[in-house]
N, C-alpha and C positions, 0 to 999 in steps of 0.2 A: 604390259600385263595382258594375259590371254582373256578372251571373252568369257571362258568358263570360270577363271579365277575372279574376274570382275563380278560375275553373277553370284558366286559363292561368298565373296566379300560383302556384297549387298545384303545377302541373307544374314550373314554374321552381324552386320551393322544394325539391321532392324531388330534382331533378337537381343543384341547387347543393349540397344536403346530402351527396349521394353523392360529388360531385366534391371537396368540401372534406375528405372523410375522408382523402385522400392528402396533405393539407397541414397545417402547424402554424399555427393561428390564435391569435395572442397574446390573452391575457385582456383587455387594454386595448382591443383591437379589438372583441371580443365584446360588451363593455359599451356600445359606441357605434354599432353597425351600423345603417344606414339602407337601406331598399329604395326605389329610384327606378324609375319606369316611363316608357318612351317608346313612341311609336307610329311605325312605319315601314312603310307599306303594310299587307301582311298579317302582318307581324312585330310582335310585342310584345317589347320589349327591357327586361329587368329588370337593374338594376345594384345590387349589394350593395356598399356603401361606408362608409368611416369619414369623416364630415364634417371639413372643415378650417376655418380662419379665413375663407376665401373659397371659393366653389364650385370655383375652380381648384386649391385646395389639397386637395380631397377625394382620398382614397386608395381607388380602386376595387379590390376584391379578387375580384369575380366579375361577369362579364357573361353573361347568359343570353338567348338569342334563341329565342322560341317562335313557330312559324308557327300563326296562329289557325285555319287551315283543316285542315292535316295533323296538327297537334300535334307535329311534329318539333321537337326541342330540341337546342341546342348550348350548351356551357358553356365559357367561357374564364376561367381563374383566373390572376390576376396579383398581384404584390407580396407573395407568401407563400412561405415556405420549404417545399419538398417534404419529406415524411417519408422518412427513410432506410429502405430495405428490410431 
């Protein structure tokens, strides 16, 4: 992996960890999480997911987009229960 991609992945990892503090992640998910990476122009898209029988069965729990130039990051969490306040 390139140094730039390593840096962007670390930004995504920190943002995901912070975002997931507000959600309940079942233990069975934690044991099987996979990080996928996609490239879309200047954006690097990192998906944290639980694999399924087929790629279409994967359960995406977080999608993180990091702009490689500005390092701006956005996190979208799905398929998890929000912690009660």
